[in-house]
TIDREN-232532 format. One line per 3 residues: their letters; for each residue z, x, y negated of N, C-alpha, C. Coordinates in steps of 0.02 Angstrom, whole numbers, padded with zeros to 5 digits, m for minus. Layout:
BEGIN
A> Z,X,Y,Z,X,Y,Z,X,Y; ... $
REM end
This chain:
BEGIN
XXX> m00657,m01498,m02613,m00603,m01530,m02572,m00578,m01584,m02607; m00561,m01641,m02570,m00527,m01703,m02599,m00467,m01688,m02615; m00419,m01739,m02631,m00345,m01742,m02658,m00298,m01763,m02600 $
XXX> m00323,m01754,m02514,m00288,m01785,m02468,m00303,m01726,m02431; m00223,m01695,m02413,m00235,m01630,m02353,m00251,m01667,m02318; m00286,m01620,m02241,m00292,m01630,m02165,m00236,m01635,m02145 $
XXX> m00192,m01669,m02140,m00111,m01637,m02097,m00116,m01719,m02055; m00078,m01690,m01999,m00055,m01766,m01968,m00016,m01834,m01998; m00011,m01882,m01984,00009,m01925,m02025,00082,m01908,m02045 $
XXX> 00140,m01879,m01995,00202,m01865,m02009,00216,m01814,m02047; 00157,m01777,m02051,00179,m01712,m02097,00149,m01725,m02173; 00077,m01786,m02156,00067,m01804,m02243,00127,m01833,m02274 $
XXX> 00157,m01866,m02240,00217,m01925,m02259,00280,m01874,m02283; 00291,m01822,m02259,00350,m01774,m02258,00332,m01723,m02334; 00257,m01722,m02326,00241,m01674,m02387,00253,m01710,m02448 $
XXX> 00222,m01787,m02443,00236,m01825,m02516,00305,m01830,m02538; 00331,m01848,m02480,00409,m01842,m02514,00441,m01763,m02538; 00419,m01733,m02509,00443,m01649,m02535,00415,m01642,m02608 $
XXX> 00344,m01667,m02624,00319,m01671,m02677,00352,m01701,m02729; 00371,m01755,m02709,00426,m01823,m02752,00480,m01766,m02775; 00516,m01735,m02715,00575,m01701,m02736,00569,m01644,m02785 $
XXX> 00512,m01603,m02778,00490,m01551,m02822,00487,m01581,m02905; 00442,m01626,m02893,00444,m01662,m02974,00516,m01684,m02996; 00566,m01727,m02955,00625,m01740,m02986,00656,m01679,m03010 $
XXX> 00666,m01620,m02956,00705,m01572,m02986,00696,m01554,m03017; 00614,m01524,m03043,00602,m01485,m03101,00613,m01535,m03154; 00600,m01597,m03161,00607,m01646,m03222,00690,m01627,m03239 $
XXX> 00738,m01643,m03183,00815,m01648,m03203,00830,m01578,m03229; 00804,m01510,m03215,00810,m01454,m03259,00774,m01425,m03313; 00729,m01451,m03309,00679,m01431,m03369,00648,m01362,m03343 $
XXX> 00634,m01351,m03286,00610,m01281,m03271,00572,m01299,m03208; 00529,m01250,m03185,00484,m01241,m03133,00427,m01251,m03144; 00381,m01206,m03098,00300,m01219,m03077,00292,m01262,m03038 $
XXX> 00267,m01326,m03047,00255,m01370,m02998,00207,m01369,m02981; 00138,m01351,m03019,00073,m01368,m02991,00086,m01294,m02943; 00116,m01228,m02948,00103,m01177,m02908,00134,m01194,m02834 $
XXX> 00186,m01229,m02846,00230,m01254,m02792,00167,m01301,m02742; 00151,m01327,m02767,00106,m01394,m02726,00043,m01342,m02700; 00034,m01290,m02728,m00039,m01267,m02716,m00024,m01232,m02643 $
XXX> 00034,m01224,m02630,00043,m01188,m02577,00089,m01225,m02522; 00095,m01291,m02530,00144,m01317,m02496,00123,m01324,m02421; 00066,m01332,m02402,00041,m01348,m02350,00031,m01283,m02312 $
XXX> 00031,m01237,m02354,00014,m01171,m02301,00098,m01162,m02288; 00148,m01172,m02334,00231,m01143,m02303,00232,m01199,m02262; 00215,m01267,m02251,00227,m01324,m02212,00200,m01288,m02127 $
XXX> 00140,m01269,m02142,00116,m01262,m02067,00160,m01190,m02044; 00164,m01140,m02079,00206,m01072,m02066,00271,m01098,m02041; 00325,m01151,m02060,00379,m01163,m02038,00378,m01214,m01982 $
XXX> 00319,m01225,m01975,00315,m01276,m01910,00272,m01268,m01859; 00312,m01194,m01836,00279,m01178,m01771,00251,m01113,m01772; 00225,m01079,m01826,00205,m01000,m01817,00243,m00964,m01821 $
XXX> 00295,m00968,m01896,00354,m00910,m01891,00412,m00927,m01849; 00427,m00870,m01801,00482,m00863,m01776,00539,m00847,m01805; 00585,m00899,m01814,00643,m00883,m01869,00686,m00947,m01859 $
XXX> 00755,m00949,m01855,00803,m00987,m01825,00852,m00992,m01889; 00837,m01070,m01910,00892,m01067,m01984,00940,m01052,m01971; 00972,m01060,m01903,01045,m01059,m01884,01069,m00976,m01882 $
XXX> 01024,m00932,m01870,01026,m00865,m01881,00963,m00829,m01921; 00968,m00845,m01989,00906,m00804,m02026,00899,m00751,m02015; 00969,m00720,m01999,00959,m00638,m02009,00935,m00612,m01953 $
XXX> 00945,m00623,m01888,00919,m00607,m01830,00870,m00572,m01834; 00895,m00496,m01812,00836,m00451,m01812,00768,m00472,m01783; 00781,m00513,m01722,00726,m00542,m01676,00685,m00601,m01693 $
XXX> 00643,m00601,m01762,00634,m00645,m01811,00565,m00619,m01845; 00506,m00663,m01852,00463,m00635,m01916,00492,m00652,m01977; 00444,m00600,m02030,00470,m00624,m02088,00410,m00655,m02132 $
XXX> 00442,m00684,m02192,00399,m00720,m02225,00425,m00695,m02313; 00366,m00669,m02350,00384,m00657,m02422,00332,m00692,m02461; 00356,m00731,m02497,00328,m00744,m02576,00330,m00715,m02618 $
XXX> 00256,m00680,m02614,00257,m00619,m02681,00239,m00671,m02738; 00198,m00715,m02749,00217,m00768,m02815,00262,m00793,m02815; 00314,m00773,m02843,00390,m00809,m02825,00397,m00843,m02880 $
XXX> 00360,m00877,m02932,00356,m00928,m02967,00338,m00974,m02941; 00302,m00984,m02866,00306,m01063,m02830,00352,m01063,m02792; 00410,m01042,m02809,00479,m01042,m02773,00496,m01107,m02759 $
XXX> 00495,m01153,m02811,00489,m01230,m02798,00464,m01266,m02702; 00407,m01232,m02713,00388,m01251,m02633,00429,m01231,m02577; 00449,m01156,m02588,00483,m01121,m02549,00552,m01157,m02529 $
XXX> 00584,m01172,m02584,00642,m01211,m02574,00643,m01279,m02537; 00592,m01299,m02554,00586,m01369,m02534,00587,m01379,m02443; 00545,m01318,m02428,00518,m01321,m02360,00584,m01301,m02313 $
XXX> 00615,m01232,m02353,00683,m01205,m02323,00723,m01261,m02314; 00746,m01314,m02359,00789,m01370,m02373,00774,m01408,m02307; 00689,m01421,m02299,00678,m01487,m02238,00684,m01436,m02166 $
XXX> 00686,m01385,m02163,00695,m01346,m02094,00762,m01328,m02086; 00812,m01350,m02121,00874,m01344,m02113,00911,m01280,m02122; 00888,m01239,m02181,00912,m01173,m02199,00973,m01181,m02248 $
XXX> 00974,m01245,m02293,01023,m01263,m02317,01026,m01337,m02337; 01074,m01353,m02344,01045,m01448,m02368,00996,m01453,m02433; 00962,m01517,m02440,00935,m01527,m02500,00963,m01546,m02553 $
XXX> 01029,m01582,m02549,01069,m01589,m02592,01105,m01527,m02655; 01103,m01474,m02605,01105,m01395,m02655,01058,m01399,m02691; 00996,m01414,m02694,00945,m01402,m02742,00941,m01448,m02814 $
XXX> 01000,m01493,m02814,01016,m01511,m02874,01038,m01466,m02931; 01052,m01400,m02898,01076,m01338,m02941,01023,m01295,m02971; 00965,m01332,m02949,00909,m01290,m02972,00892,m01280,m03050 $
XXX> 00897,m01204,m03052,00886,m01164,m03132,00958,m01178,m03158; 01018,m01182,m03141,01081,m01200,m03175,01104,m01127,m03181; 01165,m01118,m03235,01199,m01067,m03221,01222,m01044,m03170 $
XXX> 01224,m00996,m03133,01261,m00968,m03081,01233,m01009,m03007; 01193,m01030,m03019,01155,m01077,m02976,01110,m01010,m02918; 01129,m01030,m02854,01062,m00971,m02810,01013,m00994,m02809 $
XXX> 00992,m01052,m02845,00925,m01079,m02846,00895,m01062,m02910; 00872,m00994,m02922,00824,m00967,m02980,00766,m00993,m02986; 00724,m00973,m03037,00652,m00995,m03062,00626,m00949,m03018 $
XXX> 00636,m00883,m02975,00611,m00864,m02928,00666,m00839,m02877; 00635,m00825,m02805,00688,m00825,m02750,00712,m00768,m02764; 00801,m00762,m02740,00827,m00712,m02741,00870,m00695,m02665 $
XXX> 00838,m00636,m02614,00863,m00635,m02547,00940,m00610,m02543; 00980,m00613,m02613,01054,m00597,m02600,01098,m00655,m02591; 01052,m00718,m02609,01094,m00776,m02628,01064,m00840,m02584 $
XXX> 00998,m00826,m02551,01007,m00899,m02498,00957,m00870,m02435; 00983,m00915,m02375,00965,m00897,m02309,00916,m00908,m02323; 00853,m00877,m02288,00780,m00897,m02269,00730,m00844,m02324 $
XXX> 00774,m00820,m02371,00726,m00776,m02419,00728,m00721,m02408; 00670,m00688,m02396,00676,m00589,m02369,00680,m00565,m02424; 00646,m00590,m02482,00627,m00531,m02521,00653,m00564,m02606 $
XXX> 00685,m00525,m02640,00688,m00562,m02721,00612,m00535,m02742; 00575,m00578,m02777,00522,m00591,m02797,00517,m00625,m02885; 00461,m00613,m02906,00457,m00637,m02965,00399,m00575,m03006 $
XXX> 00410,m00521,m03025,00360,m00487,m03051,00295,m00490,m03008; 00252,m00494,m03036,00194,m00512,m02979,00171,m00453,m02954; 00147,m00428,m02889,00126,m00376,m02875,00177,m00341,m02828 $
XXX> 00238,m00345,m02826,00264,m00305,m02792,00304,m00333,m02732; 00303,m00398,m02737,00317,m00447,m02662,00265,m00394,m02589; 00199,m00415,m02612,00167,m00383,m02546,00181,m00313,m02530 $
XXX> 00194,m00261,m02584,00189,m00181,m02560,00270,m00187,m02499; 00313,m00228,m02533,00371,m00239,m02492,00343,m00260,m02424; 00318,m00316,m02409,00292,m00345,m02354,00253,m00284,m02322 $
XXX> 00230,m00235,m02348,00191,m00188,m02318,00244,m00139,m02273; 00285,m00119,m02317,00335,m00072,m02297,00378,m00118,m02232; 00382,m00162,m02248,00423,m00202,m02181,00383,m00208,m02120 $
XXX> 00319,m00210,m02137,00300,m00232,m02062,00283,m00144,m02039; 00277,m00101,m02090,00270,m00041,m02051,00342,m00007,m02030; 00398,m00037,m02052,00459,m00031,m02010,00460,m00058,m01972 $
XXX> 00449,m00114,m01969,00451,m00148,m01911,00420,m00115,m01846; 00364,m00081,m01862,00328,m00052,m01793,00362,00000,m01779; 00392,00025,m01828,00417,00106,m01804,00478,00079,m01757 $
XXX> 00514,00038,m01780,00572,m00005,m01732,00545,m00037,m01664; 00489,m00031,m01676,00460,m00062,m01608,00485,m00146,m01607; 00500,m00191,m01668,00510,m00230,m01665,00433,m00291,m01676 $
XXX> 00432,m00317,m01612,00371,m00345,m01589,00362,m00432,m01643; 00367,m00412,m01691,00373,m00478,m01755,00315,m00455,m01803; 00293,m00527,m01832,00250,m00523,m01883,00284,m00520,m01957 $
XXX> 00244,m00501,m02005,00269,m00510,m02073,00216,m00545,m02121; 00227,m00592,m02134,00186,m00641,m02163,00198,m00633,m02260; 00140,m00628,m02293,00156,m00628,m02360,00101,m00665,m02402 $
XXX> 00122,m00715,m02458,00088,m00767,m02487,00074,m00728,m02550; 00033,m00708,m02567,m00004,m00710,m02652,m00038,m00745,m02699; m00036,m00736,m02752,m00075,m00777,m02770,m00147,m00745,m02795 $
XXX> m00185,m00779,m02822,m00265,m00760,m02838,m00245,m00717,m02888; m00222,m00745,m02967,m00195,m00710,m03012,m00151,m00635,m03005; m00126,m00627,m02948,m00088,m00591,m02937,m00121,m00525,m02913 $
XXX> m00189,m00547,m02894,m00226,m00488,m02857,m00254,m00451,m02913; m00235,m00477,m02974,m00260,m00421,m03049,m00214,m00365,m03039; m00175,m00365,m02994,m00114,m00315,m03007,m00142,m00252,m02960 $
XXX> m00148,m00199,m02985,m00166,m00123,m02943,m00122,m00122,m02885; m00062,m00148,m02885,m00017,m00140,m02840,m00030,m00174,m02767; m00078,m00236,m02779,m00094,m00267,m02738,m00156,m00223,m02687 $
XXX> m00193,m00185,m02718,m00248,m00149,m02676,m00209,m00093,m02650; m00173,m00062,m02684,m00148,00006,m02669,m00113,m00012,m02599; m00070,m00069,m02590,m00034,m00082,m02543,m00080,m00122,m02487 $
XXX> m00139,m00149,m02494,m00197,m00161,m02444,m00229,m00108,m02410; m00241,m00048,m02454,m00257,00022,m02436,m00211,00026,m02388; m00155,00035,m02397,m00107,00079,m02344,m00095,00050,m02276 $
XXX> m00097,m00012,m02304,m00089,m00059,m02249,m00145,m00061,m02187; m00192,m00044,m02208,m00260,m00037,m02179,m00265,00035,m02143; m00250,00081,m02174,m00235,00153,m02161,m00186,00157,m02091 $
XXX> m00133,00122,m02098,m00081,00111,m02049,m00113,00062,m01988; m00152,00027,m01986,m00172,m00011,m01949,m00118,m00069,m01924; m00085,m00110,m01983,m00036,m00146,m01952,m00057,m00217,m01946 $
XXX> m00067,m00204,m01884,m00094,m00273,m01844,m00036,m00322,m01861; 00015,m00316,m01870,00087,m00339,m01879,00090,m00389,m01949; 00026,m00399,m01988,00048,m00394,m02054,m00008,m00448,m02070 $
XXX> 00009,m00502,m02094,m00039,m00559,m02128,m00020,m00563,m02195; m00079,m00555,m02243,m00071,m00578,m02305,m00118,m00662,m02330; m00092,m00683,m02363,m00097,m00768,m02363,m00141,m00747,m02433 $
XXX> m00182,m00770,m02452,m00213,m00776,m02520,m00198,m00847,m02542; m00171,m00865,m02606,m00173,m00929,m02626,m00232,m00935,m02674; m00291,m00950,m02650,m00357,m00937,m02702,m00365,m01018,m02739 $
XXX> m00320,m01025,m02778,m00323,m01093,m02814,m00356,m01072,m02881; m00393,m01017,m02891,m00452,m01001,m02941,m00407,m01000,m03010; m00330,m00995,m02997,m00296,m01018,m03080,m00306,m00946,m03125 $
XXX> m00336,m00893,m03097,m00348,m00825,m03150,m00419,m00828,m03173; m00478,m00871,m03137,m00527,m00866,m03156,m00571,m00852,m03234; m00509,m00896,m03276,m00529,m00896,m03357,m00507,m00823,m03377 $
XXX> m00477,m00785,m03327,m00434,m00725,m03382,m00501,m00673,m03343; m00502,m00681,m03271,m00545,m00637,m03233,m00554,m00649,m03160; m00626,m00653,m03160,m00654,m00693,m03091,m00657,m00653,m03042 $
XXX> m00614,m00677,m02978,m00595,m00623,m02924,m00666,m00631,m02894; m00711,m00672,m02884,m00763,m00683,m02838,m00742,m00690,m02787; m00777,m00656,m02721,m00782,m00668,m02653,m00718,m00617,m02631 $
XXX> m00653,m00641,m02653,m00587,m00583,m02633,m00583,m00576,m02554; m00609,m00613,m02512,m00606,m00591,m02445,m00653,m00530,m02445; m00726,m00534,m02460,m00742,m00464,m02448,m00715,m00410,m02484 $
XXX> m00681,m00423,m02528,m00642,m00366,m02556,m00599,m00331,m02494; m00567,m00375,m02469,m00503,m00360,m02407,m00529,m00323,m02354; m00601,m00371,m02331,m00641,m00318,m02276,m00663,m00248,m02295 $
XXX> m00688,m00240,m02355,m00690,m00185,m02377,m00642,m00136,m02371; m00592,m00156,m02385,m00519,m00119,m02372,m00497,m00109,m02296; m00531,m00145,m02264,m00522,m00132,m02172,m00481,m00193,m02171 $
XXX> m00471,m00236,m02177,m00439,m00302,m02157,m00498,m00334,m02117; m00454,m00361,m02061,m00490,m00429,m02029,m00462,m00486,m02090; m00523,m00522,m02111,m00545,m00579,m02149,m00555,m00663,m02122 $
XXX> m00521,m00693,m02127,m00516,m00769,m02118,m00496,m00815,m02187; m00561,m00859,m02184,m00564,m00902,m02243,m00568,m00960,m02220; m00517,m01009,m02256,m00483,m01082,m02218,m00478,m01121,m02287 $
XXX> m00482,m01179,m02279,m00453,m01259,m02320,m00384,m01225,m02319; m00365,m01210,m02377,m00282,m01213,m02370,m00232,m01270,m02355; m00285,m01347,m02368,m00256,m01387,m02357,m00257,m01422,m02297 $
XXX> m00294,m01381,m02243,m00308,m01424,m02178,m00254,m01386,m02129; m00224,m01424,m02115,m00170,m01408,m02063,m00196,m01374,m01988; m00214,m01395,m01964,m00275,m01370,m01921,m00295,m01303,m01923 $
XXX> m00343,m01303,m01983,m00376,m01231,m01989,m00324,m01187,m02014; m00264,m01193,m02054,m00209,m01137,m02058,m00183,m01130,m01990; m00174,m01167,m01957,m00138,m01152,m01894,m00204,m01088,m01835 $
XXX> m00261,m01123,m01852,m00285,m01067,m01820,m00314,m00999,m01848; m00308,m01012,m01911,m00304,m00933,m01932,m00240,m00898,m01928; m00183,m00933,m01946,m00123,m00895,m01948,m00101,m00866,m01873 $
XXX> m00134,m00907,m01819,m00125,m00879,m01750,m00168,m00826,m01728; m00197,m00786,m01790,m00247,m00748,m01761,m00208,m00684,m01758; m00241,m00644,m01711,m00180,m00562,m01712,m00199,m00541,m01648 $
XXX> m00168,m00469,m01648,m00197,m00428,m01586,m00253,m00382,m01601; m00295,m00385,m01666,m00326,m00335,m01682,m00300,m00277,m01715; m00331,m00217,m01702,m00315,m00180,m01725,m00318,m00149,m01801 $
XXX> m00300,m00194,m01841,m00299,m00202,m01916,m00260,m00262,m01951; m00237,m00258,m02001,m00207,m00320,m02033,m00249,m00383,m02044; m00221,m00433,m02054,m00268,m00499,m02066,m00259,m00514,m02141 $
XXX> m00302,m00552,m02170,m00298,m00577,m02245,m00334,m00639,m02224; m00272,m00687,m02234,m00306,m00774,m02229,m00312,m00798,m02300; m00368,m00805,m02320,m00396,m00814,m02389,m00392,m00904,m02383 $
XXX> m00350,m00938,m02437,m00309,m00998,m02400,m00358,m01037,m02473; m00410,m01073,m02472,m00434,m01103,m02531,m00386,m01180,m02562; m00372,m01161,m02616,m00327,m01214,m02615,m00339,m01259,m02699 $
XXX> m00312,m01307,m02699,m00315,m01352,m02783,m00242,m01338,m02816; m00236,m01309,m02866,m00184,m01289,m02903,m00152,m01366,m02908; m00077,m01372,m02913,m00068,m01451,m02916,m00082,m01498,m02858 $
XXX> m00113,m01469,m02810,m00137,m01515,m02766,m00097,m01581,m02735; m00115,m01629,m02725,m00069,m01690,m02711,m00049,m01748,m02778; m00040,m01715,m02826,m00030,m01757,m02901,m00104,m01739,m02934 $
XXX> m00134,m01782,m02934,m00203,m01801,m02980,m00202,m01779,m03047; m00139,m01804,m03094,m00130,m01787,m03178,m00127,m01708,m03166; m00109,m01672,m03112,m00073,m01610,m03123,m00141,m01542,m03092 $
XXX> m00188,m01586,m03049,m00235,m01544,m03018,m00274,m01519,m03063; m00290,m01435,m03055,m00341,m01406,m03099,m00324,m01407,m03172; m00250,m01434,m03206,m00225,m01445,m03261,m00199,m01376,m03295 $
XXX> m00221,m01327,m03339,m00180,m01264,m03341,m00120,m01281,m03390; m00119,m01334,m03424,m00054,m01373,m03472,m00001,m01368,m03437; m00003,m01396,m03354,00049,m01394,m03324,00068,m01332,m03271 $
XXX> 00055,m01285,m03298,00064,m01227,m03270,00141,m01203,m03274; 00178,m01200,m03320,00252,m01195,m03320,00280,m01254,m03351; 00259,m01309,m03352,00306,m01364,m03395,00342,m01412,m03354 $
XXX> 00392,m01441,m03381,00426,m01479,m03338,00408,m01531,m03349; 00411,m01609,m03312,00391,m01673,m03336,00456,m01710,m03394; 00437,m01749,m03430,00479,m01782,m03460,00506,m01842,m03409 $
XXX> 00558,m01899,m03409,00575,m01931,m03387,00514,m01988,m03356; 00473,m02007,m03428,00427,m02046,m03409,00381,m02030,m03382; 00345,m01960,m03402,00302,m01906,m03364,00328,m01921,m03276 $
XXX> 00381,m01895,m03275,00412,m01909,m03195,00389,m01972,m03156; 00395,m02017,m03181,00387,m02082,m03152,00312,m02094,m03154; 00268,m02081,m03187,00203,m02074,m03180,00167,m02020,m03131 $
XXX> 00205,m01973,m03127,00164,m01913,m03095,00186,m01935,m03003; 00248,m01959,m02995,00270,m01979,m02931,00238,m02044,m02896; 00204,m02088,m02949,00169,m02144,m02911,00097,m02112,m02917 $
XXX> 00076,m02058,m02939,00020,m02034,m02939,00000,m01994,m02869; 00048,m01986,m02834,00054,m01938,m02778,00024,m01964,m02727; m00033,m01923,m02702,m00078,m01928,m02653,m00025,m01933,m02570 $
REM end
């Protein structure tokens, strides 16, 4: 996979601007997981650009789709997308990681519109998504629940317990998106994670996680009598060559000098 996402020109320009903002916010705050945010930025863009049925003017409207970022440390990506879609002003992100700021290092559903679940401890956002999907079906709400997990997060047993429960209840209104950026390979190789979900009774679709057309096709799948797992093959730090697949950048904020270099390198 090369360092350019397969995105329409307008989207590519906007995403580059969002990456710049994320770098600047992290540098100013001294906090944040930039590569994790960049890994999922294309996925989030496509989700909020016509897939999710949610109105930023009424983010708590019952007649909405739900999105849960289970890998909560990638929240800078989510914050940037929510701001770009009008859930709150971009200027508010200047308070990221400050004392009493609603913009913490992990998303908090009690503080921000558009955040459906408070996540951080890996492995618990996905079970909440399963519960939400089951509850929506019981209430006959014809909407979908989308949950994004990391490949490293799939080391947690709660992920597979939840996956088994979702298949048992045939939650066709549930979509699990796996951010498969191979960040966990050095600790525990997951191999063909799609085949694992398939063995648990899920419908599985593999896509390039930076190809917008492929993401749209995969996320639009539905109607089967089973939940959907979208395995999105991504690059950690995508779009910023000095960060791509560099573990040293996992949880590190750039200095001012590094910030300028990183911004200049953006694809």
